[in-house]
N, C-alpha and C positions, 0 to 999 in steps of 0.2 A: 504494500500500500504506500502511495506517495507520501502521505502525512507521516507515516512511521519512519520511512527512510529519511525524511527531512529532519526529524528530531532524534535520530539514532544516537548521535554523539552528545546530545544536550544533557548537561548535568547542572545541579544546583543544590543549595543548602536548604534544609528544613528542620523543623522540630517535631520529633515523633514520640508517641507514647504507645506501648503495647497493650495497655489496659488503663482503666480509670484510676487504679491505684498507683501505677508506675509514674515515676518522675520523667518528664520529657527530656529527651537527649537530642543532640545535634546529629543529623544524618545527611548522607548524600543521596539525592533523588535522581534517578536516571530511568531511561525507557528501555524495556526489553521487547520481546515478541508479544505485543498486545498486553503487556503488563507494565506496572509501575514498580521499579525495583528500589527498595529502601535499604541502605547499608550504613553501618556505623562510620562516622566521619574520620575516626582515628584508625581502627583496625581494618576497615573496609569489609568487615564481615556482613554478609547479607542478613538482614533482620526480618524482612517481610517482602512478599510479592502481592501486589494488588492487581486484579483484573481491571484493565482500563475502562471497559464498558460499565463496570459496576461502581466506579469511583463517584462519590457524591460530594458536591460542595455544599456545606451547610450555611454559608453566608455569601451568596452570590453578589458580586460587585464590591465586596469589602476587602480590605487589606489589613493584615495578612489574611490569606484565604485558608479556611479550615476544611479539611477533607476527612472522609472515612470510607471504608469499603462497604458497599451495600447499605449505606445509610446508618449502620450501627456505630454508635459513638464509643464503643469499648476501645477501639484502636483508632488513633487520630494522627493526622499529619497537618502541620501548619507551615505554609509557604508564603514568603514575602517577595520572592523574585518574580517580577511581572512577566519575564520571558517564559519562565516555567508555568506560570498560571495560564498564560495564553496558549501555550503548547498543550497543556492538559485539556483545556476547553476544546481546542481543535481536534485533538486525538479522540476525545470522548465522543464528540459528535460524529467523527468519521467512522468509528467502530460500532455505532448503534445500527441495528438492523433497519434497513430501509422499509418503510411501510408500503406494502403493495395494496392493490385495490381490495383484495380479500381481507387483509389485516385491518385496513381502515374502515371498511363497511361491513365486514362479515358479522360482527357482533350485533350491529343494528339490524341486519337482514335476518339473522337467526332469531333475534328477539321478536321481530315483526311476524315471522312465520310461526313462531311458537304461540304468540298471542292470537294470530289468526286461527291456528288449529284449535286452541282452547275455545275461542269464540264460536267456531263452527261446531265443535263438539258439544258446546252447551246448547246449541240450537238443534242439533241432530243427534239426540241420544237414541241409540238403537233400542227399540221396544224390547227385543229379546234380552238385551243386557240388563235393562231395568227389572224385568220380570224375574230373570234368573237370580240377580243379586238380591232382590227383595225376598225371594223364596228361601234363601239360605242365611239371612241375617237373624241371629238368635234374639230372644226376647230381651236379654240384658242390654244388647246394643240398641234395640228399639227403644227401650226406656231411656237410654242415654240420649238418643236423638230427640225423643219427646221433651227432654229437659232443655235441649237447645232451642226447640220450638217455643217452649214457654218463655225462655229468656228473650228470644227474638220478638215475641208478642209484647213483652214488657218494654223493649226498646222502641216499639212503635206506639207506646203510650198506654198499653193495657195494664191494668192493675188487678192482681189477684185479691180476692176477698177471703178473709179468715176471721173467725171469732171463736170464743171459748165454747159456745154452745152450738154454733152453726156448723162447725167442722164435724162434730160427732153425728149430727143429724144427717149431714151429707154422707157420712160413712154408713149409716143405717140404710139410706136409700140405695147406695151402691151395692150393698150385700143383698138387698131384697131383689134387685133387678138382674144381677150378673152372677152366673154360676162360677165363672173364672174371675180371678182378681182383676179389677179395673180401677182407674183413678178418675174421679170427677173433680174438676176445679171450676170455681165461679170466677169470672173475670169481667171487670168493668172497662168501659171506654174502648170497646172493640169497634172498628170503623165500618162494620157491615151495616147496610141500610136496613135490612130486615133481620132481626136476631134469630139465631137457630143454634142448636148444639153442633159444635164442630168436633171432628174426630181426628186424632193424630196417631202416629205410631206408638207402640207400647201400650195399647188399650187406654189411651188418654182421651177423655171427653171434656171439652171446653164449653162450659155452659155460660152463655151470654147473660150477664146479670139482669138485663131487661126482661128475660123470660120469667124471673121471679115475680115481677109485677104483672105479667100477662097471664100467668097460670093461676087458675082459681082453686087448684087443689094439688096435693102431691101426686095424685094419680095422673093428672093432666101433664105435669112436668115429666113424670116417668115415661109417659107415652112418647114425648119428644126425644127422650134419651134412647128409647128402644128403636125409634126410627134411625137415629144416628148410628146405633150399633149394627143395624141391618146394612146401612150404607158401607160401614167399615168391613162387613163380611163380604159384600159384593165387590168392592174395589179396595185393594190393600192400601191403607193410608200412607205406607212408605213409598209407594211408586211415584206419586206426584212430587214428593220431596226429592227423590232421586232425579226426576226429570228437571226439577228446578236447579239442582246441584250441578248437573251436566255430566257428560260422558266421562271426562277425566276423573272427576271426583267419585263417580259411581264405580269406575274401574278400580280406583284406589281402595274403595270400601270392599270390593270383591277380593282384591289381592292381599290387602294388609289388615282388613277388619275394621277400618276406621275411615270416616270422612275427614277431609281437611277442615281445620277449625272454622273457617268462614263459609263453608259450602252451603250451610243452611240459612245464612244471613238473607233476610228479605222474604223468606218463605212464609213467615207469619202473616204478612199482609196478603200474599198470594192466596193462602188458604182462606182467610177471612173473606176475600172478595170473590172467591170461586163460586160458581153456580151450584145450587143444590141439585142432586140427581134423584130420580124417582126410584124408590126401593121396590124390589119385587114383592108383590102382595102376599103370596103364599108363605114364604119363609118369615115375612114380617108378622103375619098372624100367628105363626108357630112361636115366635118370640113372646108375643103377648100371652099365649097359652102357657109357656114355660114359666113365665113370671106370675101366672095366675092373676093377670091384670085385664080388666075390661077396657075396651076401646072407647067406651061411652064418654068418660071424662075428657078425653082428648078431643073428640069430634064435636062435643057439645060446648067446648070452651069458646066463648064469643070472640076471643082474640086469637089470631093465628100464631101457633107456637112453632110452625115450620112452613117454609115456602110451598111445600108440596101437599099441605094438609087439605086444601080445598079439592085437589084432584083425587086424593085418597079417601075422602070422607065416605063416599058411598060404599066402597069396598070394605073399609074398616067397620062400617055400621052393619053391613050384611054378614061379614065374616067374624063378628065379635065372638071369640072363643068362650067368653063368660056371659053370654047373653041370657042364659037361664039362671044365672046366679043372682038371686035377689039381694044378697048381702055382700057387696063387693069388698075385696080385701082392703084393709087399712094399712097403708105403707108406713105412715108416720103418725104419731100422736099429735094432738093439737099443739102441745108445747114444742115438740120437735119441728113441726111445720113453721111455727112462728119464729123459732130460732134460725131456721134456714132462710126465711124471708128477710131476716135482719142481719145476715152474714156480712153484708157490705156496710153496715151502719157504723162500724168501728174504724 
């Protein structure tokens, strides 16, 4: 290289320290094959070799100039000779790898392609991938994902309601309706126009607090919960969450057993604003029968507890499994019902 040949015989004095604890000593600085050679000024014993491309000046433009190898300040060299300083600057620049088109733009292009792939993947999640992944996710992970959903709803302004007597009443209602463990939470400030019971993964039922004002009895409220349970049986609540998370996050859940931390962000609003689907009437009536619950309280409630209630009313009335039961089952005592109605009062 021309620059190296130009400074092959150039030498100068400097002050060198091999470590932070060492006292600086006077040295002779010269240039080797792409290296900076540091030798004792008296014995001429070589003390150190620095790679020229790795030499870093810590005080550009200042005199004396302070250098170290690879930016580490353990070993330092101080030079006051302007000719040596200029030579180091020129040689350092000459020995740096020349940026080619790929080196200059490759990272940006790679990043853009990666973002494009992620964006496309988020829009085009293969249905088979979603169904297969949802089918093998264990209940413990579903519960974990439902906790993320609860947190996301809270970031959207939702507020869970709890009280000393309302929570036990909610537990009594849950055990009366579901043979398998489920969780019912009451939440205020949900942005859905018409309140309904939402269902999430992990057997989570989110009861819009406005339903407590609309329901005239525990049995009417229980009917809305049973409709939500049938929707969850027909369409796995995990699948829309995975479609929201995207193909990359879904594949990560399939392979590693977990979703990226922010994959569920924003899904709470998506769930709240999603349209209610019509539940299949026969299995829905079976659920009322299993709970030993009449459909009368639900369909006779003057306020709609579910967007599909008007369309389902005739089928629910005609197929009421407890139509002959003149003494309908009491789900909650009057005191428990009052406690549940006031769960958001605290």
